[in-house]
C-alpha positions as CSV (number, residue, x, y, z in Angstrom):
1,M,97.5,75.0,108.3
2,Q,97.3,77.1,105.1
3,T,99.9,76.7,102.5
4,W,100.8,78.7,99.4
5,N,102.6,76.2,97.2
6,D,100.6,77.1,94.1
7,L,101.9,80.7,93.8
8,E,103.8,81.6,90.6
9,L,105.9,84.3,89.1
10,L,104.4,87.0,86.8
11,I,106.2,87.4,83.5
12,D,104.7,89.3,80.6
13,G,101.2,89.0,82.0
14,A,101.4,85.3,82.6
15,L,101.6,83.4,85.8
16,V,104.4,80.9,85.4
17,A,106.3,78.5,87.7
18,G,109.9,79.4,88.6
19,R,112.5,77.2,86.9
20,G,115.1,77.7,89.6
21,E,115.9,76.0,92.9
22,P,113.1,75.4,95.5
23,L,112.6,78.1,98.2
24,T,111.1,77.1,101.5
25,V,109.1,79.6,103.5
26,E,108.5,79.1,107.2
27,D,106.0,80.7,109.7
28,P,108.3,82.4,112.2
29,A,105.7,81.9,115.0
30,T,105.3,78.1,114.5
31,E,108.5,77.2,112.6
32,E,106.3,75.2,110.3
33,R,106.8,75.1,106.5
34,I,104.0,77.1,104.8
35,A,105.3,77.1,101.2
36,V,107.8,75.5,98.8
37,L,108.2,77.8,95.8
38,H,110.6,77.7,92.9
39,V,112.7,80.8,92.2
40,A,113.3,82.3,88.8
41,D,116.2,81.1,86.8
42,A,118.5,83.4,84.8
43,G,116.4,83.1,81.6
44,Q,113.3,84.1,83.4
45,V,114.9,87.2,84.9
46,D,115.9,88.2,81.4
47,D,112.4,87.5,80.1
48,A,110.9,89.7,82.8
49,V,113.2,92.6,82.0
50,A,112.5,92.1,78.2
51,A,108.7,92.1,78.9
52,A,109.0,95.3,80.9
53,R,111.0,96.9,78.1
54,A,108.5,95.8,75.4
55,A,105.5,97.1,77.5
56,L,107.3,100.4,77.9
57,D,107.9,100.8,74.2
58,G,104.4,99.4,73.4
59,P,101.0,99.6,75.1
60,W,102.0,101.2,78.4
61,G,104.1,103.9,76.7
62,Q,101.2,104.8,74.4
63,V,98.3,105.2,76.8
64,S,97.4,108.7,78.0
65,P,98.0,109.7,81.7
66,A,94.3,109.5,82.3
67,E,94.1,106.0,80.9
68,R,97.1,105.0,83.0
69,A,95.4,106.4,86.1
70,E,92.2,104.4,85.2
71,M,94.2,101.2,84.8
72,M,95.9,101.7,88.2
73,H,92.6,102.2,89.9
74,G,91.4,99.0,88.3
75,F,94.5,97.3,89.8
76,A,93.6,98.7,93.2
77,D,90.0,97.4,92.8
78,V,91.4,93.9,92.4
79,L,93.7,94.3,95.4
80,D,90.7,95.3,97.5
81,K,89.0,92.0,96.8
82,Y,91.9,90.1,98.4
83,L,92.6,92.2,101.5
84,D,91.9,89.2,103.8
85,D,94.2,87.0,101.7
86,F,97.0,89.5,102.0
87,T,96.4,89.8,105.8
88,D,96.6,86.0,106.3
89,A,99.9,85.9,104.3
90,V,101.5,88.7,106.2
91,I,100.6,87.1,109.6
92,A,102.0,83.8,108.4
93,E,105.2,84.8,106.8
94,V,106.2,88.0,108.7
95,G,104.6,87.3,112.1
96,T,102.9,90.7,112.3
97,P,100.2,90.5,115.1
98,I,96.6,90.2,113.8
99,A,95.6,93.2,115.9
100,V,97.5,95.5,113.5
101,A,98.3,93.3,110.4
102,K,95.3,94.3,108.2
103,G,95.4,98.0,108.8
104,L,99.2,98.5,109.0
105,Q,100.4,96.0,106.5
106,V,97.5,95.8,104.0
107,Q,94.9,98.6,104.1
108,V,97.5,101.4,104.2
109,P,99.4,100.3,101.1
110,A,96.2,99.6,99.2
111,A,95.1,103.2,100.0
112,H,98.5,104.5,98.9
113,L,98.0,102.8,95.5
114,R,94.8,104.8,95.0
115,W,96.8,108.0,95.7
116,Y,99.4,107.0,93.1
117,A,96.7,106.2,90.6
118,D,95.3,109.8,91.0
119,Q,98.9,111.1,90.6
120,A,99.3,109.3,87.3
121,A,96.9,111.8,85.6
122,V,98.7,114.9,86.9
123,D,100.4,117.1,84.2
124,R,103.9,117.9,85.7
125,T,105.0,120.1,82.8
126,E,106.7,123.3,83.9
127,H,106.4,126.4,81.7
128,L,109.6,128.4,81.9
129,G,108.2,131.3,79.9
130,E,110.2,133.8,77.7
131,H,113.9,134.0,77.3
132,S,115.4,136.9,75.3
133,G,119.1,136.1,74.5
134,P,120.4,135.8,71.9
135,V,116.9,135.3,70.3
136,Q,113.4,135.4,71.8
137,S,112.3,131.9,72.8
138,R,110.1,130.0,75.1
139,S,110.7,126.7,77.0
140,D,108.8,123.9,78.7
141,V,110.2,121.2,80.9
142,A,108.3,118.0,80.4
143,Y,108.9,114.8,82.5
144,R,109.4,111.4,80.8
145,P,109.5,107.9,82.4
146,V,113.1,106.9,83.2
147,G,112.6,103.4,81.8
148,V,112.5,99.9,83.2
149,V,112.7,99.8,87.0
150,A,114.1,97.0,89.1
151,A,112.4,97.0,92.5
152,V,113.8,95.0,95.4
153,T,112.0,95.0,98.8
154,A,112.7,94.0,102.3
155,Y,110.9,91.3,104.4
156,N,109.3,93.4,107.1
157,Y,106.5,95.2,105.2
158,P,106.3,93.3,101.9
159,L,103.1,94.9,100.5
160,T,103.8,98.4,101.8
161,L,107.4,98.5,100.4
162,A,106.1,97.1,97.1
163,M,103.5,99.8,96.8
164,H,106.1,102.6,97.5
165,K,107.9,101.4,94.4
166,V,105.2,100.0,92.1
167,G,102.8,102.9,92.7
168,A,105.4,105.6,92.1
169,A,106.9,104.0,89.0
170,L,103.6,103.2,87.4
171,A,102.4,106.8,88.0
172,A,105.5,108.0,86.3
173,G,104.8,105.8,83.3
174,C,107.6,103.3,84.0
175,T,107.4,99.5,83.9
176,L,108.9,97.2,86.6
177,V,110.4,93.9,87.6
178,L,109.6,93.5,91.3
179,M,111.6,91.1,93.5
180,P,110.6,90.5,97.2
181,S,112.9,89.3,100.0
182,P,113.2,85.5,99.8
183,R,112.2,85.5,103.5
184,T,108.7,86.8,102.6
185,P,107.8,86.1,99.0
186,I,104.2,85.0,99.5
187,T,102.5,88.4,99.9
188,T,104.3,89.7,96.8
189,L,103.3,86.7,94.7
190,L,99.7,87.3,95.8
191,L,100.2,90.8,94.5
192,A,101.4,89.3,91.2
193,R,98.2,87.2,91.0
194,A,96.2,90.4,91.5
195,A,98.1,92.2,88.8
196,A,97.6,89.3,86.4
197,E,93.8,89.6,87.0
198,S,93.8,93.4,86.5
199,A,93.7,95.3,83.2
200,L,97.4,96.3,83.4
201,P,98.9,95.4,80.0
202,P,101.2,92.4,80.0
203,G,104.8,93.2,81.0
204,V,103.9,96.4,82.9
205,L,104.5,94.7,86.2
206,N,106.6,91.5,86.4
207,V,107.3,89.6,89.6
208,V,110.2,87.2,90.2
209,I,111.6,85.6,93.4
210,G,115.1,84.4,94.3
211,G,118.2,84.9,96.3
212,A,121.3,87.1,96.0
213,D,122.1,85.8,92.5
214,V,118.7,86.7,91.1
215,G,118.9,90.1,92.8
216,Q,122.4,90.8,91.3
217,Q,121.3,89.8,87.8
218,L,118.3,92.1,88.1
219,T,120.1,95.1,89.6
220,S,123.0,94.9,87.2
221,H,120.9,94.2,84.1
222,P,121.8,96.5,81.1
223,D,118.2,97.2,80.3
224,V,117.3,98.4,83.7
225,A,117.3,102.2,84.0
226,K,116.6,102.6,87.7
227,V,117.1,100.4,90.7
228,T,115.1,100.9,93.9
229,F,116.0,98.9,97.0
230,T,114.9,98.7,100.6
231,G,117.1,96.9,103.1
232,S,120.2,97.1,105.1
233,A,123.0,99.7,104.4
234,Q,125.5,96.9,103.8
235,V,123.4,95.3,101.1
236,G,122.5,98.8,99.7
237,V,126.2,99.4,99.1
238,Q,126.4,96.2,97.0
239,V,123.2,97.2,95.1
240,M,124.6,100.6,94.3
241,R,127.8,99.0,92.9
242,Q,125.8,96.6,90.8
243,A,123.6,99.4,89.4
244,A,126.7,101.4,88.7
245,T,127.9,98.9,86.1
246,N,125.3,100.4,83.7
247,L,125.2,103.8,85.3
248,S,121.6,103.0,86.4
249,G,120.1,105.4,88.9
250,V,119.2,104.2,92.4
251,V,116.7,104.9,95.1
252,L,117.9,103.3,98.4
253,E,116.0,103.2,101.7
254,L,118.5,101.7,104.1
255,G,117.2,101.9,107.6
256,G,117.8,104.0,110.7
257,K,118.7,104.3,114.3
258,S,116.1,106.9,115.2
259,P,116.4,109.1,118.3
260,A,113.4,110.1,120.5
261,I,113.9,113.2,122.5
262,F,111.7,113.7,125.6
263,C,111.8,117.4,126.3
264,P,111.8,118.5,130.0
265,D,108.2,119.5,129.8
266,A,106.9,116.4,127.9
267,D,103.8,114.6,129.0
268,F,105.6,111.4,130.1
269,A,102.3,109.6,131.0
270,A,101.1,109.9,127.4
271,H,104.3,109.6,125.4
272,V,106.6,107.1,127.2
273,P,104.1,104.2,126.7
274,A,103.6,105.3,123.0
275,V,107.3,105.3,122.2
276,H,107.8,101.8,123.7
277,L,104.8,100.5,121.7
278,R,106.2,102.1,118.6
279,Y,109.6,100.5,118.6
280,A,108.2,97.1,119.6
281,R,105.7,97.2,116.7
282,N,106.2,94.4,114.1
283,G,108.7,92.9,116.5
284,G,110.9,95.9,116.2
285,Q,111.5,95.1,112.5
286,A,111.0,98.6,111.2
287,C,113.4,101.1,109.8
288,A,111.9,104.1,111.6
289,A,111.7,102.6,115.0
290,P,112.7,105.0,117.8
291,T,115.4,103.0,119.5
292,R,117.5,105.7,121.1
293,L,115.5,107.3,123.9
294,L,117.0,110.6,125.2
295,V,115.5,111.5,128.6
296,P,116.1,114.6,130.8
297,R,118.1,113.6,133.8
298,A,115.7,115.3,136.2
299,R,112.9,113.0,135.1
300,W,115.0,109.8,134.7
301,D,113.4,108.0,137.6
302,E,109.9,108.9,136.4
303,F,110.8,107.6,132.9
304,L,112.0,104.3,134.3
305,E,108.9,103.8,136.5
306,I,106.5,104.3,133.6
307,S,108.7,102.2,131.3
308,R,108.7,99.2,133.6
309,E,104.9,99.5,134.0
310,V,104.5,99.4,130.2
311,Y,106.8,96.4,129.8
312,A,105.0,94.6,132.6
313,N,101.4,95.2,131.3
314,Q,101.3,96.3,127.7
315,L,104.1,94.6,125.6
316,V,102.5,91.2,125.3
317,V,104.7,88.8,123.4
318,G,103.1,85.8,121.7
319,D,101.2,84.2,118.9
320,P,100.5,86.8,116.2
321,R,97.1,85.2,115.7
322,D,96.1,86.1,119.2
323,P,94.4,89.6,119.3
324,A,96.1,90.3,122.6
325,T,99.6,90.0,121.1
326,V,101.6,93.2,120.6
327,V,105.0,91.7,119.8
328,G,105.3,88.8,117.4
329,P,108.4,86.7,116.5
330,M,111.6,87.6,114.8
331,I,111.7,86.6,111.1
332,D,113.9,83.6,111.7
333,A,116.3,81.9,114.1
334,A,119.4,83.6,112.6
335,H,117.9,87.1,113.0
336,R,116.8,86.3,116.6
337,A,120.4,85.3,117.4
338,R,121.7,88.6,115.9
339,V,119.3,90.6,118.0
340,E,120.3,88.7,121.1
341,K,124.0,89.2,120.4
342,Y,123.6,93.0,120.4
343,V,122.1,92.8,123.9
344,D,124.7,90.3,125.2
345,D,127.6,92.4,123.8
346,A,126.1,95.6,125.4
347,L,125.8,93.8,128.8
348,A,129.4,92.7,128.5
349,Q,130.3,96.4,127.9
350,G,128.6,97.4,131.1
351,A,125.0,98.1,130.1
352,K,122.1,97.0,132.4
353,I,118.6,95.8,131.5
354,A,116.0,98.3,132.9
355,A,113.0,96.3,131.7
356,G,112.3,93.1,129.7
357,G,115.1,90.9,128.3
358,G,115.5,87.3,127.5
359,R,113.0,85.0,125.7
360,P,109.4,84.4,126.5
361,D,108.4,80.9,127.8
362,L,106.9,79.7,124.5
363,P,107.3,76.2,123.1
364,R,108.2,77.3,119.5
365,G,108.7,80.4,117.4
366,H,111.6,82.8,117.0
367,Y,110.6,85.0,119.9
368,V,112.6,87.5,121.9
369,N,111.3,89.8,124.7
370,P,111.5,93.5,124.2
371,T,114.5,94.9,126.0
372,L,115.2,98.4,127.4
373,L,118.9,99.0,128.1
374,I,120.5,101.7,130.2
375,D,124.0,102.7,131.3
376,V,124.8,102.7,127.6
377,D,127.2,105.1,125.8
378,N,126.0,106.4,122.5
379,S,129.2,105.3,120.8
380,W,128.5,101.6,121.5
381,P,127.3,99.3,118.7
382,V,123.9,98.8,120.4
383,A,123.4,102.6,120.1
384,Q,124.9,103.0,116.6
385,E,123.8,100.0,114.6
386,E,120.4,99.1,113.4
387,I,119.4,96.0,115.4
388,F,116.0,95.5,113.7
389,G,114.4,94.0,116.8
390,P,112.5,95.2,119.9
391,V,115.6,96.6,121.7
392,A,116.0,100.2,122.8
393,V,118.6,102.1,124.7
394,A,117.7,105.0,127.1
395,M,120.3,107.7,127.9
396,P,119.9,110.7,130.2
397,Y,120.9,114.3,129.1
398,D,121.4,117.5,131.0
399,S,120.4,120.1,128.3
400,I,118.5,120.2,125.0
401,D,121.7,121.0,123.2
402,E,123.2,117.8,124.6
403,A,120.2,115.9,123.5
404,V,120.4,117.2,120.0
405,R,124.1,116.4,119.9
406,I,123.5,112.8,120.9
407,A,120.6,112.5,118.5
408,N,122.7,113.7,115.5
409,D,125.7,111.6,116.5
410,S,124.8,108.7,114.1
411,R,125.6,107.7,110.6
412,F,121.9,107.2,110.1
413,G,119.3,110.0,109.6
414,L,116.0,108.5,108.6
415,H,113.6,109.5,111.3
416,A,113.5,111.4,114.7
417,Y,110.9,111.8,117.3
418,V,110.3,114.8,119.6
419,Y,108.0,114.9,122.6
420,A,107.4,118.3,124.1
421,G,104.8,120.1,126.2
422,D,104.3,122.6,123.5
423,V,104.1,121.5,119.8
424,E,105.7,124.7,118.6
425,T,108.8,123.9,120.7
426,G,108.9,120.5,119.2
427,K,108.6,121.8,115.7
428,A,111.4,124.3,116.3
429,L,113.6,121.5,117.5
430,A,113.1,119.6,114.3
431,S,115.2,122.1,112.4
432,Q,118.2,121.1,114.5
433,L,117.8,117.3,113.8
434,R,119.6,115.6,110.9
435,A,116.7,113.3,109.9
436,G,114.5,113.0,106.8
437,S,111.3,113.0,108.9
438,V,110.6,114.4,112.4
439,T,107.5,113.3,114.3
440,V,106.4,115.7,117.0
441,N,104.2,114.4,119.9
442,G,103.1,111.3,118.0
443,G,102.5,113.0,114.7
444,G,99.7,111.6,112.5
445,G,99.0,108.9,109.9
446,F,101.2,107.4,107.2
447,R,100.7,110.0,104.4
448,P,101.3,108.9,100.8
449,D,101.9,112.6,99.9
450,A,104.8,113.1,102.3
451,P,108.4,112.1,101.4
452,M,110.2,109.2,103.1
453,G,114.0,108.9,103.1
454,G,116.9,110.1,105.1
455,F,120.3,111.6,105.6
456,G,123.6,109.8,105.8
457,I,123.6,106.0,105.3
458,S,119.8,105.9,105.6
459,G,119.7,106.0,101.9
460,V,119.7,107.9,98.5
461,G,116.6,109.6,97.2
462,R,113.1,109.7,98.5
463,E,110.0,107.5,98.3
464,L,106.3,108.7,98.6
465,G,104.8,112.0,97.6
466,H,105.7,113.8,94.4
467,W,109.3,113.5,95.4
468,G,109.0,109.7,95.1
469,I,107.3,109.9,91.7
470,H,110.1,112.3,90.4
471,E,112.6,109.6,91.2
472,Y,111.2,107.7,88.1
473,L,111.0,110.7,85.8
474,E,113.6,112.4,83.6
475,P,113.2,116.1,82.9
476,Q,113.2,117.0,79.2
477,H,113.7,120.6,78.1
478,I,111.7,121.7,75.0
479,Q,112.6,125.0,73.5
480,W,111.3,127.0,70.5
481,P,111.5,130.5,69.0
482,S,108.7,132.9,69.9
């Protein structure tokens, strides 16, 4: 069994041992201890922020955009050397199945860093032109880095979420202190090791680990100008309050309860299996998972027949190191209990299990079988709250207008899915949906140049694309007589 006990924090370019309490990391598939690491103490958090501030005022703030892009590409070169190490870590600490771990969890964020590196060299200055009153003048709007960024990530996609924040902030010219979820610190500490090996100046990227106390110190630090957080809406509220003590800006990606509308003319044979596989991916621990399935009543029986076949033959639950596995474990026992409680409470309210349910017959690991619930009202907690597990509810509808109403009847608004016989019909339906992203008929790949974020309690601001970079920039108006 591989262990990662030698991993260290990154502060001011140096890899250093944490001086705080020990943090034990377990493999959710085996329940074995794979690392004992020491978290940062309060002094190390202050040191990390100070190092980021010094780098911003010093070497990083003085390089040209082209030089910054070159350094970021150099960082990406180092990452590419350790793709297998990152993959091993993600499988061990998250439980992502090996069949998708390298591509989904590692290669995608590594490629996104390349895109951000190219964006670092882009001149974003806007030329406003002439203005005639009361005197003739001209104006430009330049964009300056906002300052030191505190970046806090969730456990489910540790490298991807880190790259959303690190890539955008570095492209904008900011410096960072990055803190991963204490449930999955290993992948991010490997990222720290790669950063230390790269040509990034000391202090540009700092990495600390810890629990809620470290997170609170970081997000309420007076020298932090922007806080970016991915996690639950409940914790996001606390992070926003902590940042508000210094009027620091926030970017919050806080999850979803995404609807999937099957239009009456949808290709069920193609799209019903795809949607089940989509919400079961990564054990259902994904913010954009389509977990509210809206089905035309006239095709309800067909939907259930296909769904039961998918559950019986495709949603293989088991060891994430087995290439046949589709659904790995929940992150820990407490989270599995939380997922199961949502199902139990729904059954007590009158829901029925249409497919799946229960636990697999495995000797160890925090596993739960995917579960498809029916006879559910959209107002119930199982249909309104983010479960973060492989649990979906299916509800029939009688008209597209009703389907849209149910889809929008949610406090979340991160993502929505539409399946239609005609793509143009699906695209037209997107305008009626209150969601930051709408995927029609399966969509495409995970683009770094497209925005990610949502309406309602799904968050504040956007990640990815130029929208994500602008979250870390402040506009500066420059005016002169002409």
